[in-house]
PyMOL CGO cylinders between C-alpha atoms (Angstrom):
from pymol import cmd
from pymol.cgo import CYLINDER

trace = [
    CYLINDER, -11.13, -14.49, -5.18, -8.58, -13.16, -2.67, 0.3, 1, 1, 1, 1, 1, 1,
    CYLINDER, -8.58, -13.16, -2.67, -9.93, -11.41, 0.38, 0.3, 1, 1, 1, 1, 1, 1,
    CYLINDER, -9.93, -11.41, 0.38, -8.42, -7.97, 0.97, 0.3, 1, 1, 1, 1, 1, 1,
    CYLINDER, -8.42, -7.97, 0.97, -9.63, -4.42, 1.50, 0.3, 1, 1, 1, 1, 1, 1,
    CYLINDER, -9.63, -4.42, 1.50, -7.68, -1.53, -0.04, 0.3, 1, 1, 1, 1, 1, 1,
    CYLINDER, -7.68, -1.53, -0.04, -9.64, 1.21, 1.78, 0.3, 1, 1, 1, 1, 1, 1,
    CYLINDER, -9.64, 1.21, 1.78, -6.88, 2.42, 4.10, 0.3, 1, 1, 1, 1, 1, 1,
    CYLINDER, -6.88, 2.42, 4.10, -3.47, 1.18, 3.03, 0.3, 1, 1, 1, 1, 1, 1,
    CYLINDER, -3.47, 1.18, 3.03, -0.58, 2.14, 5.31, 0.3, 1, 1, 1, 1, 1, 1,
    CYLINDER, -0.58, 2.14, 5.31, 2.91, 2.11, 3.79, 0.3, 1, 1, 1, 1, 1, 1,
    CYLINDER, 2.91, 2.11, 3.79, 5.47, 1.98, 6.58, 0.3, 1, 1, 1, 1, 1, 1,
    CYLINDER, 5.47, 1.98, 6.58, 8.49, 4.25, 6.33, 0.3, 1, 1, 1, 1, 1, 1,
    CYLINDER, 8.49, 4.25, 6.33, 11.34, 3.35, 8.74, 0.3, 1, 1, 1, 1, 1, 1,
    CYLINDER, 11.34, 3.35, 8.74, 12.69, 6.92, 8.84, 0.3, 1, 1, 1, 1, 1, 1,
    CYLINDER, 12.69, 6.92, 8.84, 9.34, 8.61, 9.52, 0.3, 1, 1, 1, 1, 1, 1,
    CYLINDER, 9.34, 8.61, 9.52, 8.40, 5.89, 12.02, 0.3, 1, 1, 1, 1, 1, 1,
    CYLINDER, 8.40, 5.89, 12.02, 11.77, 6.15, 13.83, 0.3, 1, 1, 1, 1, 1, 1,
    CYLINDER, 11.77, 6.15, 13.83, 10.40, 7.77, 17.00, 0.3, 1, 1, 1, 1, 1, 1,
    CYLINDER, 10.40, 7.77, 17.00, 8.03, 4.97, 17.96, 0.3, 1, 1, 1, 1, 1, 1,
    CYLINDER, 8.03, 4.97, 17.96, 9.10, 2.35, 15.41, 0.3, 1, 1, 1, 1, 1, 1,
    CYLINDER, 9.10, 2.35, 15.41, 7.26, 0.45, 12.69, 0.3, 1, 1, 1, 1, 1, 1,
    CYLINDER, 7.26, 0.45, 12.69, 5.89, -2.16, 15.11, 0.3, 1, 1, 1, 1, 1, 1,
    CYLINDER, 5.89, -2.16, 15.11, 4.15, 0.32, 17.42, 0.3, 1, 1, 1, 1, 1, 1,
    CYLINDER, 4.15, 0.32, 17.42, 3.01, 2.47, 14.47, 0.3, 1, 1, 1, 1, 1, 1,
    CYLINDER, 3.01, 2.47, 14.47, 1.36, -0.63, 13.00, 0.3, 1, 1, 1, 1, 1, 1,
    CYLINDER, 1.36, -0.63, 13.00, -0.28, -1.59, 16.30, 0.3, 1, 1, 1, 1, 1, 1,
    CYLINDER, -0.28, -1.59, 16.30, -1.76, 1.91, 16.56, 0.3, 1, 1, 1, 1, 1, 1,
    CYLINDER, -1.76, 1.91, 16.56, -2.81, 2.09, 12.90, 0.3, 1, 1, 1, 1, 1, 1,
    CYLINDER, -2.81, 2.09, 12.90, -4.61, -1.25, 13.01, 0.3, 1, 1, 1, 1, 1, 1,
    CYLINDER, -4.61, -1.25, 13.01, -6.51, -0.06, 16.10, 0.3, 1, 1, 1, 1, 1, 1,
    CYLINDER, -6.51, -0.06, 16.10, -7.37, 3.10, 14.13, 0.3, 1, 1, 1, 1, 1, 1,
    CYLINDER, -7.37, 3.10, 14.13, -8.74, 1.21, 11.11, 0.3, 1, 1, 1, 1, 1, 1,
    CYLINDER, -8.74, 1.21, 11.11, -5.88, 0.43, 8.68, 0.3, 1, 1, 1, 1, 1, 1,
    CYLINDER, -5.88, 0.43, 8.68, -6.97, -2.38, 6.33, 0.3, 1, 1, 1, 1, 1, 1,
    CYLINDER, -6.97, -2.38, 6.33, -3.55, -3.14, 4.82, 0.3, 1, 1, 1, 1, 1, 1,
    CYLINDER, -3.55, -3.14, 4.82, -0.02, -2.59, 6.11, 0.3, 1, 1, 1, 1, 1, 1,
    CYLINDER, -0.02, -2.59, 6.11, 2.90, -2.59, 3.70, 0.3, 1, 1, 1, 1, 1, 1,
    CYLINDER, 2.90, -2.59, 3.70, 6.41, -3.18, 5.01, 0.3, 1, 1, 1, 1, 1, 1,
    CYLINDER, 6.41, -3.18, 5.01, 8.66, -0.97, 2.88, 0.3, 1, 1, 1, 1, 1, 1,
    CYLINDER, 8.66, -0.97, 2.88, 12.33, -0.57, 3.71, 0.3, 1, 1, 1, 1, 1, 1,
    CYLINDER, 12.33, -0.57, 3.71, 14.51, -0.26, 0.63, 0.3, 1, 1, 1, 1, 1, 1,
    CYLINDER, 14.51, -0.26, 0.63, 17.76, -0.29, 2.61, 0.3, 1, 1, 1, 1, 1, 1,
    CYLINDER, 17.76, -0.29, 2.61, 17.19, -3.10, 5.12, 0.3, 1, 1, 1, 1, 1, 1,
    CYLINDER, 17.19, -3.10, 5.12, 18.88, -6.46, 4.53, 0.3, 1, 1, 1, 1, 1, 1,
    CYLINDER, 18.88, -6.46, 4.53, 16.50, -9.39, 4.02, 0.3, 1, 1, 1, 1, 1, 1,
    CYLINDER, 16.50, -9.39, 4.02, 17.15, -10.76, 7.54, 0.3, 1, 1, 1, 1, 1, 1,
    CYLINDER, 17.15, -10.76, 7.54, 16.06, -7.47, 9.15, 0.3, 1, 1, 1, 1, 1, 1,
    CYLINDER, 16.06, -7.47, 9.15, 12.99, -7.27, 6.89, 0.3, 1, 1, 1, 1, 1, 1,
    CYLINDER, 12.99, -7.27, 6.89, 12.02, -10.81, 7.88, 0.3, 1, 1, 1, 1, 1, 1,
    CYLINDER, 12.02, -10.81, 7.88, 12.46, -10.07, 11.59, 0.3, 1, 1, 1, 1, 1, 1,
    CYLINDER, 12.46, -10.07, 11.59, 10.27, -6.95, 11.36, 0.3, 1, 1, 1, 1, 1, 1,
    CYLINDER, 10.27, -6.95, 11.36, 7.75, -8.72, 9.15, 0.3, 1, 1, 1, 1, 1, 1,
    CYLINDER, 7.75, -8.72, 9.15, 7.32, -11.61, 11.58, 0.3, 1, 1, 1, 1, 1, 1,
    CYLINDER, 7.32, -11.61, 11.58, 6.71, -9.13, 14.41, 0.3, 1, 1, 1, 1, 1, 1,
    CYLINDER, 6.71, -9.13, 14.41, 4.13, -7.31, 12.26, 0.3, 1, 1, 1, 1, 1, 1,
    CYLINDER, 4.13, -7.31, 12.26, 2.45, -10.58, 11.37, 0.3, 1, 1, 1, 1, 1, 1,
    CYLINDER, 2.45, -10.58, 11.37, 2.04, -11.33, 15.08, 0.3, 1, 1, 1, 1, 1, 1,
    CYLINDER, 2.04, -11.33, 15.08, 0.33, -7.95, 15.62, 0.3, 1, 1, 1, 1, 1, 1,
    CYLINDER, 0.33, -7.95, 15.62, -2.03, -8.51, 12.68, 0.3, 1, 1, 1, 1, 1, 1,
    CYLINDER, -2.03, -8.51, 12.68, -3.02, -12.03, 13.74, 0.3, 1, 1, 1, 1, 1, 1,
    CYLINDER, -3.02, -12.03, 13.74, -6.74, -12.31, 14.28, 0.3, 1, 1, 1, 1, 1, 1,
    CYLINDER, -6.74, -12.31, 14.28, -7.43, -9.00, 12.49, 0.3, 1, 1, 1, 1, 1, 1,
    CYLINDER, -7.43, -9.00, 12.49, -8.65, -8.54, 8.91, 0.3, 1, 1, 1, 1, 1, 1,
    CYLINDER, -8.65, -8.54, 8.91, -5.64, -6.33, 8.14, 0.3, 1, 1, 1, 1, 1, 1,
    CYLINDER, -5.64, -6.33, 8.14, -3.37, -7.79, 5.48, 0.3, 1, 1, 1, 1, 1, 1,
    CYLINDER, -3.37, -7.79, 5.48, 0.44, -7.64, 5.52, 0.3, 1, 1, 1, 1, 1, 1,
    CYLINDER, 0.44, -7.64, 5.52, 2.14, -6.80, 2.21, 0.3, 1, 1, 1, 1, 1, 1,
    CYLINDER, 2.14, -6.80, 2.21, 5.91, -6.76, 1.68, 0.3, 1, 1, 1, 1, 1, 1,
    CYLINDER, 5.91, -6.76, 1.68, 7.41, -4.27, -0.75, 0.3, 1, 1, 1, 1, 1, 1,
    CYLINDER, 7.41, -4.27, -0.75, 9.76, -5.55, -3.43, 0.3, 1, 1, 1, 1, 1, 1,
    CYLINDER, 9.76, -5.55, -3.43, 11.41, -8.38, -1.47, 0.3, 1, 1, 1, 1, 1, 1,
    CYLINDER, 11.41, -8.38, -1.47, 10.21, -11.80, -2.60, 0.3, 1, 1, 1, 1, 1, 1,
    CYLINDER, 10.21, -11.80, -2.60, 12.55, -13.66, -0.26, 0.3, 1, 1, 1, 1, 1, 1,
    CYLINDER, 12.55, -13.66, -0.26, 11.27, -11.73, 2.77, 0.3, 1, 1, 1, 1, 1, 1,
    CYLINDER, 11.27, -11.73, 2.77, 7.61, -12.01, 1.73, 0.3, 1, 1, 1, 1, 1, 1,
    CYLINDER, 7.61, -12.01, 1.73, 7.89, -15.80, 1.47, 0.3, 1, 1, 1, 1, 1, 1,
    CYLINDER, 7.89, -15.80, 1.47, 9.92, -16.21, 4.68, 0.3, 1, 1, 1, 1, 1, 1,
    CYLINDER, 9.92, -16.21, 4.68, 7.46, -14.05, 6.66, 0.3, 1, 1, 1, 1, 1, 1,
    CYLINDER, 7.46, -14.05, 6.66, 4.46, -15.84, 5.21, 0.3, 1, 1, 1, 1, 1, 1,
    CYLINDER, 4.46, -15.84, 5.21, 3.09, -12.41, 4.31, 0.3, 1, 1, 1, 1, 1, 1,
    CYLINDER, 3.09, -12.41, 4.31, -0.33, -12.01, 2.71, 0.3, 1, 1, 1, 1, 1, 1,
    CYLINDER, -0.33, -12.01, 2.71, 1.19, -10.36, -0.33, 0.3, 1, 1, 1, 1, 1, 1,
    CYLINDER, 1.19, -10.36, -0.33, 4.00, -8.74, -2.28, 0.3, 1, 1, 1, 1, 1, 1,
    CYLINDER, 4.00, -8.74, -2.28, 4.01, -5.30, -3.91, 0.3, 1, 1, 1, 1, 1, 1,
    CYLINDER, 4.01, -5.30, -3.91, 6.34, -4.50, -6.80, 0.3, 1, 1, 1, 1, 1, 1,
    CYLINDER, 6.34, -4.50, -6.80, 7.14, -1.41, -8.83, 0.3, 1, 1, 1, 1, 1, 1,
    CYLINDER, 7.14, -1.41, -8.83, 7.67, -1.34, -12.59, 0.3, 1, 1, 1, 1, 1, 1,
    CYLINDER, 7.67, -1.34, -12.59, 11.46, -1.38, -12.13, 0.3, 1, 1, 1, 1, 1, 1,
    CYLINDER, 11.46, -1.38, -12.13, 11.55, -4.10, -9.47, 0.3, 1, 1, 1, 1, 1, 1,
    CYLINDER, 11.55, -4.10, -9.47, 10.77, -7.26, -11.40, 0.3, 1, 1, 1, 1, 1, 1,
    CYLINDER, 10.77, -7.26, -11.40, 8.41, -8.64, -13.99, 0.3, 1, 1, 1, 1, 1, 1,
    CYLINDER, 8.41, -8.64, -13.99, 4.93, -9.38, -12.59, 0.3, 1, 1, 1, 1, 1, 1,
    CYLINDER, 4.93, -9.38, -12.59, 4.86, -12.83, -14.24, 0.3, 1, 1, 1, 1, 1, 1,
    CYLINDER, 4.86, -12.83, -14.24, 8.15, -13.73, -12.57, 0.3, 1, 1, 1, 1, 1, 1,
    CYLINDER, 8.15, -13.73, -12.57, 6.94, -12.39, -9.22, 0.3, 1, 1, 1, 1, 1, 1,
    CYLINDER, 6.94, -12.39, -9.22, 3.78, -14.49, -9.46, 0.3, 1, 1, 1, 1, 1, 1,
    CYLINDER, 3.78, -14.49, -9.46, 5.82, -17.59, -10.31, 0.3, 1, 1, 1, 1, 1, 1,
    CYLINDER, 5.82, -17.59, -10.31, 7.99, -17.07, -7.22, 0.3, 1, 1, 1, 1, 1, 1,
    CYLINDER, 7.99, -17.07, -7.22, 5.22, -16.31, -4.71, 0.3, 1, 1, 1, 1, 1, 1,
    CYLINDER, 5.22, -16.31, -4.71, 2.72, -18.87, -6.00, 0.3, 1, 1, 1, 1, 1, 1,
    CYLINDER, 2.72, -18.87, -6.00, -0.99, -18.47, -6.80, 0.3, 1, 1, 1, 1, 1, 1,
    CYLINDER, -0.99, -18.47, -6.80, -2.33, -17.64, -3.33, 0.3, 1, 1, 1, 1, 1, 1,
    CYLINDER, -2.33, -17.64, -3.33, -0.33, -14.57, -2.31, 0.3, 1, 1, 1, 1, 1, 1,
    CYLINDER, -0.33, -14.57, -2.31, -1.73, -11.11, -3.15, 0.3, 1, 1, 1, 1, 1, 1,
    CYLINDER, -1.73, -11.11, -3.15, 0.33, -9.35, -5.82, 0.3, 1, 1, 1, 1, 1, 1,
    CYLINDER, 0.33, -9.35, -5.82, 0.23, -5.56, -6.16, 0.3, 1, 1, 1, 1, 1, 1,
    CYLINDER, 0.23, -5.56, -6.16, 1.85, -3.55, -8.94, 0.3, 1, 1, 1, 1, 1, 1,
    CYLINDER, 1.85, -3.55, -8.94, 2.61, 0.19, -9.13, 0.3, 1, 1, 1, 1, 1, 1,
    CYLINDER, 2.61, 0.19, -9.13, 1.35, 1.95, -12.27, 0.3, 1, 1, 1, 1, 1, 1,
    CYLINDER, 1.35, 1.95, -12.27, 1.98, 5.56, -13.24, 0.3, 1, 1, 1, 1, 1, 1,
    CYLINDER, 1.98, 5.56, -13.24, 0.53, 5.75, -16.75, 0.3, 1, 1, 1, 1, 1, 1,
    CYLINDER, 0.53, 5.75, -16.75, -2.54, 4.73, -18.73, 0.3, 1, 1, 1, 1, 1, 1,
    CYLINDER, -2.54, 4.73, -18.73, -0.40, 2.43, -20.89, 0.3, 1, 1, 1, 1, 1, 1,
    CYLINDER, -0.40, 2.43, -20.89, 0.88, 0.54, -17.85, 0.3, 1, 1, 1, 1, 1, 1,
    CYLINDER, 0.88, 0.54, -17.85, -2.65, 0.27, -16.45, 0.3, 1, 1, 1, 1, 1, 1,
    CYLINDER, -2.65, 0.27, -16.45, -3.94, -1.19, -19.72, 0.3, 1, 1, 1, 1, 1, 1,
    CYLINDER, -3.94, -1.19, -19.72, -1.10, -3.71, -19.78, 0.3, 1, 1, 1, 1, 1, 1,
    CYLINDER, -1.10, -3.71, -19.78, -2.01, -5.29, -16.42, 0.3, 1, 1, 1, 1, 1, 1,
    CYLINDER, -2.01, -5.29, -16.42, -2.88, -8.99, -16.60, 0.3, 1, 1, 1, 1, 1, 1,
    CYLINDER, -2.88, -8.99, -16.60, -5.68, -9.55, -14.09, 0.3, 1, 1, 1, 1, 1, 1,
    CYLINDER, -5.68, -9.55, -14.09, -4.78, -13.24, -14.04, 0.3, 1, 1, 1, 1, 1, 1,
    CYLINDER, -4.78, -13.24, -14.04, -1.42, -12.34, -12.48, 0.3, 1, 1, 1, 1, 1, 1,
    CYLINDER, -1.42, -12.34, -12.48, -1.85, -9.04, -10.62, 0.3, 1, 1, 1, 1, 1, 1,
    CYLINDER, -1.85, -9.04, -10.62, -4.48, -8.58, -7.87, 0.3, 1, 1, 1, 1, 1, 1,
    CYLINDER, -4.48, -8.58, -7.87, -4.43, -4.80, -7.41, 0.3, 1, 1, 1, 1, 1, 1,
    CYLINDER, -4.43, -4.80, -7.41, -2.69, -1.69, -8.73, 0.3, 1, 1, 1, 1, 1, 1,
    CYLINDER, -2.69, -1.69, -8.73, -1.12, 1.14, -6.77, 0.3, 1, 1, 1, 1, 1, 1,
    CYLINDER, -1.12, 1.14, -6.77, -1.80, 4.27, -8.85, 0.3, 1, 1, 1, 1, 1, 1,
    CYLINDER, -1.80, 4.27, -8.85, 0.16, 7.49, -8.49, 0.3, 1, 1, 1, 1, 1, 1,
    CYLINDER, 0.16, 7.49, -8.49, 1.75, 9.60, -7.37, 0.3, 1, 1, 1, 1, 1, 1,
    CYLINDER, 1.75, 9.60, -7.37, -1.32, 11.82, -7.10, 0.3, 1, 1, 1, 1, 1, 1,
    CYLINDER, -1.32, 11.82, -7.10, 0.87, 14.57, -5.58, 0.3, 1, 1, 1, 1, 1, 1,
    CYLINDER, 0.87, 14.57, -5.58, 4.62, 15.00, -5.24, 0.3, 1, 1, 1, 1, 1, 1,
    CYLINDER, 4.62, 15.00, -5.24, 5.86, 13.41, -2.04, 0.3, 1, 1, 1, 1, 1, 1,
    CYLINDER, 5.86, 13.41, -2.04, 9.14, 13.62, -0.12, 0.3, 1, 1, 1, 1, 1, 1,
    CYLINDER, 9.14, 13.62, -0.12, 8.86, 9.99, 1.03, 0.3, 1, 1, 1, 1, 1, 1,
    CYLINDER, 8.86, 9.99, 1.03, 9.70, 8.84, -2.47, 0.3, 1, 1, 1, 1, 1, 1,
    CYLINDER, 9.70, 8.84, -2.47, 12.11, 11.37, -4.00, 0.3, 1, 1, 1, 1, 1, 1,
    CYLINDER, 12.11, 11.37, -4.00, 12.54, 9.37, -7.23, 0.3, 1, 1, 1, 1, 1, 1,
    CYLINDER, 12.54, 9.37, -7.23, 8.82, 9.24, -7.99, 0.3, 1, 1, 1, 1, 1, 1,
    CYLINDER, 8.82, 9.24, -7.99, 7.34, 9.88, -11.40, 0.3, 1, 1, 1, 1, 1, 1,
    CYLINDER, 7.34, 9.88, -11.40, 5.49, 13.04, -12.44, 0.3, 1, 1, 1, 1, 1, 1,
    CYLINDER, 5.49, 13.04, -12.44, 2.41, 13.65, -10.22, 0.3, 1, 1, 1, 1, 1, 1,
    CYLINDER, 2.41, 13.65, -10.22, -0.83, 12.70, -12.01, 0.3, 1, 1, 1, 1, 1, 1,
    CYLINDER, -0.83, 12.70, -12.01, -3.41, 14.68, -9.97, 0.3, 1, 1, 1, 1, 1, 1,
    CYLINDER, -3.41, 14.68, -9.97, -7.01, 13.54, -9.54, 0.3, 1, 1, 1, 1, 1, 1,
    CYLINDER, -7.01, 13.54, -9.54, -7.79, 13.74, -13.27, 0.3, 1, 1, 1, 1, 1, 1,
    CYLINDER, -7.79, 13.74, -13.27, -4.85, 11.49, -14.08, 0.3, 1, 1, 1, 1, 1, 1,
    CYLINDER, -4.85, 11.49, -14.08, -5.90, 9.15, -11.29, 0.3, 1, 1, 1, 1, 1, 1,
    CYLINDER, -5.90, 9.15, -11.29, -9.41, 8.85, -12.74, 0.3, 1, 1, 1, 1, 1, 1,
    CYLINDER, -9.41, 8.85, -12.74, -8.06, 8.15, -16.24, 0.3, 1, 1, 1, 1, 1, 1,
    CYLINDER, -8.06, 8.15, -16.24, -5.65, 5.45, -15.05, 0.3, 1, 1, 1, 1, 1, 1,
    CYLINDER, -5.65, 5.45, -15.05, -8.16, 3.83, -12.68, 0.3, 1, 1, 1, 1, 1, 1,
    CYLINDER, -8.16, 3.83, -12.68, -10.67, 3.56, -15.52, 0.3, 1, 1, 1, 1, 1, 1,
    CYLINDER, -10.67, 3.56, -15.52, -8.20, 1.45, -17.50, 0.3, 1, 1, 1, 1, 1, 1,
    CYLINDER, -8.20, 1.45, -17.50, -7.12, -0.83, -14.64, 0.3, 1, 1, 1, 1, 1, 1,
    CYLINDER, -7.12, -0.83, -14.64, -8.69, -4.31, -14.85, 0.3, 1, 1, 1, 1, 1, 1,
    CYLINDER, -8.69, -4.31, -14.85, -8.05, -4.84, -11.11, 0.3, 1, 1, 1, 1, 1, 1,
    CYLINDER, -8.05, -4.84, -11.11, -8.91, -2.96, -7.89, 0.3, 1, 1, 1, 1, 1, 1,
    CYLINDER, -8.91, -2.96, -7.89, -6.85, 0.19, -7.30, 0.3, 1, 1, 1, 1, 1, 1,
    CYLINDER, -6.85, 0.19, -7.30, -5.35, 2.16, -4.44, 0.3, 1, 1, 1, 1, 1, 1,
    CYLINDER, -5.35, 2.16, -4.44, -4.21, 5.76, -4.93, 0.3, 1, 1, 1, 1, 1, 1,
    CYLINDER, -4.21, 5.76, -4.93, -0.86, 6.89, -3.50, 0.3, 1, 1, 1, 1, 1, 1,
    CYLINDER, -0.86, 6.89, -3.50, 1.25, 10.04, -3.29, 0.3, 1, 1, 1, 1, 1, 1,
    CYLINDER, 1.25, 10.04, -3.29, 0.93, 12.80, -0.70, 0.3, 1, 1, 1, 1, 1, 1,
    CYLINDER, 0.93, 12.80, -0.70, -2.61, 11.80, 0.30, 0.3, 1, 1, 1, 1, 1, 1,
    CYLINDER, -2.61, 11.80, 0.30, -4.32, 12.85, 3.55, 0.3, 1, 1, 1, 1, 1, 1,
    CYLINDER, -4.32, 12.85, 3.55, -7.78, 12.53, 5.11, 0.3, 1, 1, 1, 1, 1, 1,
    CYLINDER, -7.78, 12.53, 5.11, -9.09, 15.57, 3.23, 0.3, 1, 1, 1, 1, 1, 1,
    CYLINDER, -9.09, 15.57, 3.23, -8.41, 13.83, -0.11, 0.3, 1, 1, 1, 1, 1, 1,
    CYLINDER, -8.41, 13.83, -0.11, -10.58, 10.76, 0.60, 0.3, 1, 1, 1, 1, 1, 1,
    CYLINDER, -10.58, 10.76, 0.60, -13.68, 11.99, -1.23, 0.3, 1, 1, 1, 1, 1, 1,
    CYLINDER, -13.68, 11.99, -1.23, -11.76, 12.99, -4.37, 0.3, 1, 1, 1, 1, 1, 1,
    CYLINDER, -11.76, 12.99, -4.37, -9.81, 9.72, -4.45, 0.3, 1, 1, 1, 1, 1, 1,
    CYLINDER, -9.81, 9.72, -4.45, -12.98, 7.63, -4.19, 0.3, 1, 1, 1, 1, 1, 1,
    CYLINDER, -12.98, 7.63, -4.19, -14.88, 9.76, -6.70, 0.3, 1, 1, 1, 1, 1, 1,
    CYLINDER, -14.88, 9.76, -6.70, -11.99, 9.21, -9.13, 0.3, 1, 1, 1, 1, 1, 1,
    CYLINDER, -11.99, 9.21, -9.13, -12.90, 5.53, -8.89, 0.3, 1, 1, 1, 1, 1, 1,
    CYLINDER, -12.90, 5.53, -8.89, -10.07, 4.23, -6.70, 0.3, 1, 1, 1, 1, 1, 1,
    CYLINDER, -10.07, 4.23, -6.70, -10.90, 1.65, -4.04, 0.3, 1, 1, 1, 1, 1, 1,
    CYLINDER, -10.90, 1.65, -4.04, -8.81, 3.28, -1.34, 0.3, 1, 1, 1, 1, 1, 1,
    CYLINDER, -8.81, 3.28, -1.34, -5.97, 5.55, -0.22, 0.3, 1, 1, 1, 1, 1, 1,
    CYLINDER, -5.97, 5.55, -0.22, -2.38, 4.53, 0.45, 0.3, 1, 1, 1, 1, 1, 1,
    CYLINDER, -2.38, 4.53, 0.45, -0.72, 6.83, 2.95, 0.3, 1, 1, 1, 1, 1, 1,
    CYLINDER, -0.72, 6.83, 2.95, 2.75, 7.19, 4.42, 0.3, 1, 1, 1, 1, 1, 1,
    CYLINDER, 2.75, 7.19, 4.42, 3.43, 10.51, 6.19, 0.3, 1, 1, 1, 1, 1, 1,
    CYLINDER, 3.43, 10.51, 6.19, -0.26, 11.06, 7.07, 0.3, 1, 1, 1, 1, 1, 1,
    CYLINDER, -0.26, 11.06, 7.07, 0.24, 8.26, 9.66, 0.3, 1, 1, 1, 1, 1, 1,
    CYLINDER, 0.24, 8.26, 9.66, 3.98, 7.48, 10.00, 0.3, 1, 1, 1, 1, 1, 1,
    CYLINDER, 3.98, 7.48, 10.00, 5.72, 9.98, 12.27, 0.3, 1, 1, 1, 1, 1, 1,
    CYLINDER, 5.72, 9.98, 12.27, 2.53, 11.65, 13.50, 0.3, 1, 1, 1, 1, 1, 1,
    CYLINDER, 2.53, 11.65, 13.50, 2.32, 12.18, 17.29, 0.3, 1, 1, 1, 1, 1, 1,
    CYLINDER, 2.32, 12.18, 17.29, -0.68, 9.81, 17.53, 0.3, 1, 1, 1, 1, 1, 1,
    CYLINDER, -0.68, 9.81, 17.53, -0.78, 7.26, 14.67, 0.3, 1, 1, 1, 1, 1, 1,
    CYLINDER, -0.78, 7.26, 14.67, -4.01, 5.72, 15.97, 0.3, 1, 1, 1, 1, 1, 1,
    CYLINDER, -4.01, 5.72, 15.97, -5.86, 9.05, 15.89, 0.3, 1, 1, 1, 1, 1, 1,
    CYLINDER, -5.86, 9.05, 15.89, -4.31, 9.90, 12.50, 0.3, 1, 1, 1, 1, 1, 1,
    CYLINDER, -4.31, 9.90, 12.50, -5.50, 6.58, 11.07, 0.3, 1, 1, 1, 1, 1, 1,
    CYLINDER, -5.50, 6.58, 11.07, -8.97, 6.95, 12.59, 0.3, 1, 1, 1, 1, 1, 1,
    CYLINDER, -8.97, 6.95, 12.59, -9.28, 10.41, 11.02, 0.3, 1, 1, 1, 1, 1, 1,
    CYLINDER, -9.28, 10.41, 11.02, -8.59, 8.97, 7.54, 0.3, 1, 1, 1, 1, 1, 1,
    CYLINDER, -8.59, 8.97, 7.54, -10.86, 5.95, 8.16, 0.3, 1, 1, 1, 1, 1, 1,
    CYLINDER, -10.86, 5.95, 8.16, -13.67, 8.33, 9.15, 0.3, 1, 1, 1, 1, 1, 1,
    CYLINDER, -13.67, 8.33, 9.15, -13.13, 10.46, 6.02, 0.3, 1, 1, 1, 1, 1, 1,
    CYLINDER, -13.13, 10.46, 6.02, -13.31, 7.33, 3.83, 0.3, 1, 1, 1, 1, 1, 1,
    CYLINDER, -13.31, 7.33, 3.83, -16.52, 6.21, 5.55, 0.3, 1, 1, 1, 1, 1, 1,
    CYLINDER, -16.52, 6.21, 5.55, -18.06, 9.67, 5.10, 0.3, 1, 1, 1, 1, 1, 1,
    CYLINDER, -18.06, 9.67, 5.10, -17.06, 9.77, 1.43, 0.3, 1, 1, 1, 1, 1, 1,
    CYLINDER, -17.06, 9.77, 1.43, -18.77, 6.43, 0.82, 0.3, 1, 1, 1, 1, 1, 1,
    CYLINDER, -18.77, 6.43, 0.82, -22.12, 7.47, 2.28, 0.3, 1, 1, 1, 1, 1, 1,
]
cmd.load_cgo(trace, "trace")
């Protein structure tokens, strides 16, 4: 059983994080309670992804926060990341698992009940479910599913789930009551004046919702 906590899943956005950078945003977010950090940069060459990833790995050393790389197998392996996250259009989950080996965490994005039902729990470790709301950080996203859609999809997922798409601290209770294991956030942390405080606010909301 792989050891990871989906509660507060930060997805880094290089554009939103531009003012203080992805490294400092991560340092602040981990201090504020982020349990997973995903390095997502669709336009960076592999070498730049690896360089950033190695710096992030150094920050996360000794913490329980896991480092996930989005959609770049080569970078994930070179960094020695804890995991890889892929979308439905990126590559086949079976192929991804073959490339990264049995020990790395593998996450898969799902937008529909059919995709959730099709997950093989022997291959995929968790599902990213959404978008709950429309979000400018991913202009090509699928139709928003709302909290009802989230609950329906989560129910069919044979693996732990993290909700994504326009989520903020005030949505924590609804996300958890829909059955998801945590919230994935981008703009609620990236690009905020104080990423540590922004993360702590969400972490507190999650804790409150679980009581």
